[in-house]
N, C-alpha and C positions, 0 to 999 in steps of 0.2 A: 534475549527472548529466542529469536532464531528458531521459530517453529516451522515446520513444513507440512503441507497439506496438498494431496493430489486431487485435482479437479479435471475431468475428462483426461486429456493427455498432458495437462499442464501441472508444473509443480509451482506451488504458491508459498512463498517465505514470508513470514512476518518478522521485521526486524525490530531493532530496540525502540525506533521511534513510535511503534505501536503500544509498547509496554504501559505507559501511563493511561492511555484510553481504555485499555483492557482492564486495568486494575480498577479504574472508575466504574466500569461497567461489568464487574465480574460474573454476574448472574446471566447476563445477556451475550457472553462471549461466543458461544457457539451460533447463535443468531446473527451477529454481526459479522463474523467471518463467513458464513454462508451467503449473506446479502452482498458482502464485498466480492466474493469469488464469482457469484453468478453476475454481478454488474461488470466486472473485469472481462469475464469470458464473452459475455454479450457485446461489450465495446470492441474487443479484439474482432470478433466475428463480423461485426457491422462497420467496420472502418474507423473507429474511435471517434465519432462525430461529437460526443459530448465532453470529449477530453481535450485539454490544453496543456501545452508544456509548462511545467511548473518552475523550473529553474535553469539556468544556463549551465550548471554543473552536469556532468555526464558520468554514468558508470560504465566502464569498458566501452566507452564511444557510444552508448545508448542513452537517449533523452529519458528525463524524469518527467512524467506526466502527472496530472492531477485532475480530480473531478469531484463534484459535490454529490452526496448521496443521502437519501432518507433512511436512517437505520431504525425505523419504527420507534420503539420506546426510548431508545438511546438518543433520539432526535437527529438531527442533520450533521454531517460531518464531511470534512475534506479528506480526501485519500490521496497520498502521493506514491507513485509506483514507477518501476522500470521494468521492461520486457526484453528478454533476450532468448530467441528461439522458443523452447517450450517452459521457459523459467520466468516467474513473475517475482519480483522483489517489492513487497508493500514496506515502504520506507517510513510512512508516517500517517497516523489517523488522528484526526483532531477535530474538536467541536468548535475551532477558531475559524468562522467563515469568511471573515474579512480577508480580502486577497493580499493586502500589503503585510498584514501581521502574520497571515498564514506562511507567506513567502520567508519572512524573517525567522519564524519558527522552523520551517524546513531547512533554510540555510544553516541555522544553528545546529540542528539535529545532524546535518552532513558534515560540519566541521570536524576535522579529525577522525572521521570515520573511513573505513577501507573497504566498502561494499563490494563484493565480487559475486559473479554468477558461477555455477558449476562446482565450486569447492565446498559443498555442503556434506556435513557428517551427522546431521539431526535425523531422527527416526519420524516417520509420519504419524501424526496424532490420530 
């Protein structure tokens, strides 16, 4: 998947854990991305008060966070992401709201993955 979008000065990358959710909500993909990006930028600006650490796993030493978000017609979702400097990796978007099953789904999506910041070669959408 690995799509990149620029929001303010932030680069936001959508990783393979988002693919299934976007496939399920094809027609709302632009709106979903806009809502997620607005929410992440707002949380970063306001001290991430609604955000929790999602998993003990780290990406280049940076914690993976998660929060719930109402995505309008796509319903509520949990979003897992990591932040380093001006880059955000959105690792997982799921309608699985229950914390324990969300955590299992996140760990499964992280297994065998080699997520990194900076080494991106995709073009903005």
